[in-house]
N, C-alpha and C positions, 0 to 999 in steps of 0.2 A: 090734313094735307091730301091732296089726289095722290096716288102713287109718281113718281117723279120720274121720266123716261133715259135721265142721266144726260139728255141733249140738249138743254137749257142755253148749254153754250152756244149753238146754234145760232141764236138769234143775234150774237155777239160777234160770233165769229168773219160773217159773210159780209158786218158793216164796213161799208167805204164813204161815204159821204155825207156823215153827218154832219159834218163843222161846216160842210158847203150851207146846208139847210140850216142850221143855226143863226149864221150867220144874217139870217132873214127871220130868227125869233122875234114873236110879237111880245109887245108892251105885258101884257095882261098874262104872262106865262106863271104857273102856279105849280106847288109843290102836291102831288096827287098821291106821293106815299112817301114812307120812311121807314127805313129800322138803322136802330142804333143811330148812329150821326149821321149815316147818310142817308140822302134823300134822293126822288125822283121826279123829274119834271116833267109836266104837261107836254115839254118838247121833245123833250128826248124821247117819248113814247109815239109820236107822231113822225117825228123823223127816222127813227129806228122802222117804223113800216111801211110809208113811202120809200127806205134804202131797198127793204126787204123787195116788195113790189116791182123796185127799178132793175133789179137785178133777176127778178124769176120770170121777166117780159122773155116770150118765147119759150119757154120752159112749162112742157105740158102736168097737170093734175098736182099742182104748186100750192098745198092751202098756206093762204097767206096770215099771219097772226092778229090773232082780235086785239086790243088794246088790253083786257082784261090779261091774254095769255102773256102779252109785254111785261105786263108790271109784274106778273107772276116770276116771268123768267129775271127781270132784273133785282127784286128783289131775293130768289135765291142767290145770284151771281154777289149782290152782296152782304145778305150776311156768311155767306164762304169767306169773304173778303175781312169780314169782322172776326171770324176766328181764326181764321188765318192769323191776322193781326195778333190776336189773344194768343195764340199759340206758337209765336215767333218765327214763323215760318216767313222766309227772308225770298225777297228775287232781287235780285241785283240790277242795276242800270245797264250792266254789260247785255245781261239777259234781257232786258226789256227792247235794248238796240236790236239783237239780231234778231229778236222776233218781227219786230219793224222793218228791218231790211228785208227777210222774208214775205212778210206780209206785202210788200212792196213790190215784190219781185213778181209775186203772185196779182196783181191785179197789171202789172204792165203785159203780163203774158195773158194777161183775159182780155186788157183791149189793144194790145197790138205794140205798142209804144209807150215811151214815157211822157212824148207830147198829147195824145190824145188821151191819157189815164189827166193830164194838167187838164187838159182842154173841158174833158165832161164832166170833171170832180171841181173845176173854179179857183183849184188851189195848186201851187207847185207841190213838188215832191215834198220839198222839208216845210212846209206848212203842214202838211199832211200827217207828215211824222208827230211833227209838237201837237198836233191837235187829239192824235190816237196813244199819246206816251201815256197816257194817264190809265184809259179804256184799257190798253193791253197790258198795263202792270196789275189792274183789276183782275182780269181775267186770268191771268197766269197764276194768280193770288188763290184765285178761286180754283182751279183747278187744280192744284197744289195741295188745295186742302181734301177737296173731294177725294185726289189719289189717298190722301190719308188714312180719310177715312173708310174705305172700302178695299184697302191695300193688302189687306190679309182673307178678304171673300174668298173661297173659294169653291166649285162644286164638285158633287160626286158621283159616278155614274148611277145611283140610287137615286139623288136627287134628280138627272136626267130623267133617269126612266118615269119617275113620278111625274115631273113635268109634263113628257110625254105625252102620258096615260090621260091627264086630264083635258086635253083638245080634243074636241069632237072630231070624229073621222070625217066628216065631211067639211072642216075646216082644214085641215092640213093641205099646206098648198103642194100643187101640181108642179113639177119639172120636169124641162124640156131633155132632150135628149143632152148627156153630156160624157167628157172626153177625160180620161187619165192620161198624161202626157209628161215624158221625163226627157233630161237634157244634158248633154254634156258638153259644156261652153268652155273656148278657149281666146285667148285674147293672143293674134300673134305678135311676137317678139320684136323689136324694133334691131337693126342690125347696129352691131357694138359701137362700129364707127360714126352711126349715126346719133346715137349715144352720148359718144363723147362728145361729138360737137355741139349738144345742146348743152351740156353738163359744161363746158365751155363760155359757153354765150351766159350762161347764167351764173357763173364767176364774175362777169364783167358785168354782170347787173348789178353785184352785191359792191364791186368797188366801187360802181360811180356813186351807190348809196354811200357807202361809207366815207365817200371823197366829197361829199357834198355838191359832185357834177350833176346830180338827176336825185329826184323823190323816188322816195316807194312808192307810192302812190300814183304817181307817172306814169312809173315801167310798169305798174297793175294794170294800166289801162290801156298801154302799146302791147303787151308782150303776154299775159296772162290767157292761158286758155282754158281758165273754171268759168264754166259757163255763168254763174254766179257775182265774175269779177266786175260788171258795169256797174251792179246796181250796190255791191258792198264792197267794192273795192281792196277784195281779199280776204275782209272781217269777218275772223270765227272765233268765239267766244266756246272756251273749251272746259270737261271737267274730266278729270282723268278717268274718272270712273265708266264715263261714255264707252259703249260699246259697238256705236254707230262710225266712229271716224279709224281711219287709217290706224293702223297700231304705230309703224313706225313713223309716221306723220304726230301722232302723239309721244310718243318718245322723243324722237326732234325737236317739237317744242316744249316740253317740261325740262331738255338738256339745257337751255338758253338761259341768259341773264336777261334782266329789264333791257331792251332796247337793243340788245346783240342779233345779228343777223347769221342762221344758219350756215352750212357750209349747202350743196345741191342733195336734197335727202330725196332717195328713192321711192314711190310706195306703188300701188296696185295702179294709180292713175297714171302716174307719170313723174316726173323731177319735179320739185319743191325747191325755194328757199323761204325761209322762215322769218319772220322776225316778231320776238317777244315783247308785245308792250307792255302789258300787264301781269303780273301773279297772287295771286292769293289762296295759298292751301293749294287743295286740289284745283281751284279753276284758274283761270288763262286767259289773255285775249290777246290773238296774234295777228298776224296778215300773213300772206303770202300770195309767191307767184306761181304759178302752174306750167309748166311746159310738156308736150306731148311728143316725145320722137316720133317723126312721120315711121308709116309702116309703108313699105314700098308690096309691089305685087309678089314680087319673090317671098318673102315671108308668109305672103297670104297663102301661094300654093303648097308653101314648107308644111305649114299647119292643114291644110286640107288634106294632103298624104299623110299625114302622121296620122289624122285623124280616121280616113279611110283604113288604115292598119289596123285600128282600135275595132274598126266596125265587124273585120273580119274576124278577128281574135273570139269577139263575141258571138258573130253566126256560128262561130265554127265551134263552137262551145267551153270555148278555155278561159274564157272570165265572161262575167253578169256585167250587163251597164251598168247596175248601180257600184260595181267597184271596179269600174273605168272611173265610174262617175268621182268616187269618191279617191279617187288616184291621180287624175289629171284634171281634174275641171277648175278651172279658175274665177268659178261665180263663188263666194263667200257663202252665200246662203246654202249650196247644195251640200256644205257640210253638216246639216242639219236636217235636210229635205231629202237627199239623194236625189240631187235634179229635179225633183217635181214639181211641174207648175201648180202653183195655188191659186185660192180664190181667197178673196178679203178675210172670209170667216177663218183661213186653215185650211180648209177642205180641199184635197188633192183632185177631188171631181169640180171641173169646169166648164164654161156654158163656150160654146168654140165663139163667138166675138168676145171673150173676153184674152184671147189670145192675139198677140200681136199679128200683124198681118202677114209678113211674112210668112210666120210658122203655119198659118191659113193655108196660106198658096201651096206651102210645099204639101201638108197633109190633105191634100184634095186627093192624090192619088196613091194616095196609103191605106191600108187597112188595120186594127188590130194586131199584133205583134209586130208588125213592118217596123224596121230602124233605118232611116232614111241615109243617103247620101250626105255625105258634108253638105252644111249649107252655109255662106257667106251672108250676113248682115248689119244692119247698124243696129248697133246699142241703145239704151236709153241715155248717154253719155255721147252717141254721134260718132263711137269707134266702131274700125271693120274688124266685125268678130266672125268667128267659126264656128258650128254648131252640129251633134249628132242629137236626133229627135227619136225619142224612142213611144211608140204610139202604142199605148198599153192596155188600153178598154176604151169602148164608148157605149153607154148604159142605154136600155131605151127610156122614154117618157114613163115617168113615175109618180104616184104617190107621197108625200115625204115620210119615209122609215128609220127606223131607228139604225140598220145594216148599212145603208147606201150613204143616210142624210146626220150622221153624231155629230159629226163637228159643226155645223148650224145649228143643231137642237139644243147640243152643250154650251153654244155661246148666246143662243135668245135664253135658256135657264139660267145662265150666270149672269145676262147685265137683268135679268128680274130680280132676282138677289141680290144685287147688289141696290137696284132701286128701292128696294121695300129696304133694303139696311138704311140709303137715305133717307129715306121718309121716316123712320123712326129717328134718325137723329136728327131732322126737324122738328118734329114733335117734341122731342127732350130739352131742343137747343131754342127754338124762336120765340117759345115763351121769358127766357131769360133777357131778351132784347125790348128796347122801347119798340112799338111798331105804332105806325099810323098810317090810316086808309081813305081818302079824300071820300066827303058821302057821295059822290057822283059814281063811287067804283063799287060802295057799299053791296051792289046787288052780285056783284061777279061773281059766278059757281067756283072758277080758279082761285079765289081771293079768300074760301070763305072761314077756311082755318088762321089766315093771319088778322083776318078780319074778328074774328074773337079775341084773339089777344089784342087787338088793338083798343077795344069796346070793352074789355077786361080792366087796361090801362086807363080808360076816361071813368069807370065805374068806381076804381079805387080812388079817384084823386076827386072824386064827387064826395067821397065818405071818409 
């Protein structure tokens, strides 16, 4: 089996409208491949490629997968699903529901509205969810199995150097000028009187729900300021060990009994009332309403004045930017990165186009070593936020090297190591499954190892 890039699931993560195409499926459909009790239809392959082409329209340098590559991807996914089932890896219906809600939200954002999505798909949102339920569950099982296979794989500095030294010098990538930037972020705090007014409103919501005068879902639609509320009606699937959720939100959720509604709980996002729908061990399903106390110009000015005083302390040498970030920043990620803006691979060197537009505008008149005046901007949740920016360094264009690009090289080396581990796993496990490849795809290079197993099974049946 050729080296697996661990990106096989990308063929399926972007699929949106296969269900619509399947309505038009021809009667002469046939099974083109099988692994275990999982089979792949010719129409599945055709529809997947059509979806890929549809979503790739207008994008440059997109390589459309061939039938052979698409079948390989589906065989890989289904093999992982089989092993996940064998290893008793479980994906709950609640997890599937949350994943479907997330997928639908992404599609709505992509097409601009729910109505446009339904028009293009030729299906209602409800129908799309039902169409994708099995696919999403299979994908989650495959992801869990893949994660289990590679979870213990690490990379050492020696392995990174060896990986780098094998790359021909003229094949090393060239990087444009990059910058190192750190930021100290503060969210202006609402006036206490405003907070108390919001709390009073939320207590009234709870009273309405508990008395039966109104339903939780209806109040979510009317009042919740969570951006996802329109699509998921405030529904979240929680795991007690999950680190991405606000600690106060998590603690408040797991203190509740099923059906109970919390008092207003303050998190870093605002105030919530939470209803526990169900709970099983460390897993819980909740609904919530979020209200964000409005910020006035007075609070923004107050925050700017405070940050300006910190800037003066730094410039006077009485504290460092990193110390100020650790002490005052409201950005959770800053606790681990010192406020550094990082790229997708974790590197602190980023291209200018990876910075938000407000930061780019501010940095036009800055040079390395400068600390900006306090800047007001909208964060990724649309909140007015204030920050200081420290323009630490600008690199010159260069060919990749370990000193400046270690994180990038290490990430590639790790992915290659994981891919080899996956390759080994498949070589060991695929012969344990029943495999069938249709004659029309026996010549696919991508399916060589699968075909060998399938043909061996045929020989054993004959003899």
